[in-house]
N, C-alpha and C positions, 0 to 999 in steps of 0.2 A: 259333190262326188264327182265333177270335171275330169275330166282325163284319166278317168279310172277304167283299167282294162280288166274283164272280169272272164273266169270260164265256165261253168257249168257241168257238173257229172250228175248222169243219174244212170239206174237200171228204170226197162220202158215201165211205164204203170207212175213210177214216182212223184210224178208233177210235172217234169222241170222245164216243160216247155210253157206252163200256166206260170211259174215264178218268171222266167226270164221275161216273159210279157212284160209282167208286171214293175219290174226293175224297169225295163225300157220307159215304161210310161213313167214312171214314179221320178226317177233321174237323168230320164231323156240319153239314153245312153239305146247306140245299136243293135239292133240285138239280131245275132248271125247263126241262121241253124244251116248247118250244111245241105240238107233236103231244097230248103229256100233257095240258095245259092246256086245250085244247081236248077233249079227252075227258071228261075231270072237271065242264069246265062244261055239255057235253052230257047227262053222264047225272046231273048236279045240277038240270039243267031252271032252273038260275041265267036270268035275261031275257038277259047278253051270250052266254050258249051256248046260248040261241033265236032271238039275233038270227046269229048265227056259222053256224050249222044250215040259216036262209034260202038266205044264198049257199054254203054247201058242195052241197044238195041241187041246187041249179041250178048245180053244176060251177063257181062264180065262185071269184075268191081273197076269202078274207075280208081287205076292207079295213083300215089301217093301225089308223085310230083303233079301230075292235073289237078285234083284237089288243094294243093300248097297252093299252085299261083292261079286257083282260082279265090283262095284265101285272101291271098297279096292282092290279086286286083281290087279285092271288095273293100278291104282295110286303107285302103288307098282312098274310098270315096270322104266325100266329104262329111256326111254324117258321123263316122267315126271318130273327125274329131274332137269329139266331147267325151267318148268314152266307147267301147262295146262289152257285149256279153257274145264270148262265142260259145254256139249250145251242138254239138254233137260232135265238137272236132276241139282238141285230136282226140283219136280210137285206142291209139296205140302210143308206144314210145317214142318209135320213130317220128312219127308225126308229130308228137311234142316236142320234139332235137330239132325237126323242119321247122318247127314253129318258132324255136328260142333266135332257131339264126336269124329267121327272114324280120323276126319285132328287131334284134340286135342291129337288121340292116338299117329298119326306120327309127331306129334312137329309143326304141320303145319296149317293155318290159310288161311281162301277167302280174297283176297288182294279188290276184289270190283265185283259189278254185276251191267252189264248192262241190261238196259232195252231197246231195239229199239222197241221205240213209232212210228204206224202208225193210220193216223185214220180208223174204219172196213170200211167206203164208197172207200176208197181209196185199201183199206186189197180188197174188193171184186171186183173192177173193174181191178184190177191185176190179180187175181186169175182165175175170170170168163171168159180169154180173154185165159185163157195156154191152150194148145192142145199139147196131145201126139199120140204115134202111139197103137193100142190097141195092138198090135204084141209083140212089140220089148222094149215099154216104154219109145221112144225117146221122148223126151222134143220137142215140135217145137221152136227155135229159130228166133230172128228179122230177116231178110232175105233171111229167107228159101224159100218163097213163095208159102205156104202147107198153105191151108184152111182148114177147117170142110167136112169132106169125099174125101178128097184128097188122095191118095197112100204116103206111106210113101217112103220118096230117102234112105231109110237105107234098107229095109225089104220092103214086100206086104205087108205089115199091111195097116188099114187104123185109117186117123187121124181121133181120136176123141175126144169129152170133158169130163172126169171122172165127172161122177155124183155125187161127192163133191167136185166137182167145179162149181156146180151150184150154183147161187147168193144164194136161198133159205138153200140150203146145208151149204153152205158159213157162212153164219151169223148164221145156229147152232152150228159151228163149232168153230165161235168165242166166242157164249154168254158163253161155256161151258168151253173155255178155261178161260175168264174173272172169271167164277165160281170157278176151281181153282186156278187161280194165283194175286187175291186179295189179298188173305192172305197174301200169299208168299213175294207180292211186301212191305205191310205192313213191315213186318217182315224184311227183308233187310232195308228198310227202318227207320226201331225203331234202327238199328246196326248201320248205320250211314255205309251202304254199297254201297246203290242203286245210281246209275249213270242212268240218262234217255239222249236219245240219238236221236234225232230229226232222222226218218227212210223212209225219203222225198227225193229223187234228186237220182242222179247218182249212182249206187257202191264208185265210187271213192268220191263225196262227203259227202256220208255215211260213208266211212271207215276213211276217215280226221277226221271226227266231234268225232266217237269212240276214234281216236289215242290222239286227243286234251281233249276229257271229261277226261281220263285216265291220264291223265299229262306227254303222250308218247312222243317222236320225231320220226319223219322220216328220221331224218339225220342220216347216217352211225356213228358209234361212230369210 
């Protein structure tokens, strides 16, 4: 799978980040998430990171040209030479077109776009059950034995459900996601790059489906 370049799409709660991590580990691809990329640029104090910081501190969206340049900077790093997975970017058709231009200048192309799909009802069910610590941010895992209002096992914080994990908030987030990405889905569908994966089941099941959809093998070479 060396040199493979992927984009992962999926609404909040479909497990996209988990699958990106598994693809990264198994196939040695660089996992590039916009959130991580921004945090790295801010931590390293790069000119682009400082530019992005000025927008973030004012509560504004980081402009497309800044994000594109951050992506360009990231794709030029050594670990991307063996291939990469873009997670959280692009979010719009305009960003997708800019990415195409950027990759063309690097004599590269996107090989596939994987859209992990789960029904809205299933996502609401998943996310509304998510509990976290209000102090350290620990996400409660099955088997922890923790419920709403309990004390955190990691610190002295309280186990809560975040406001954006309330069912009504989740549905609003999903509506925004669908509005923003429906045209992006059509864009990649029209280019013959879109691959749809059923995101219901265990993490192993979804990983297996993703690998099979991409025509890859989990057998050692």
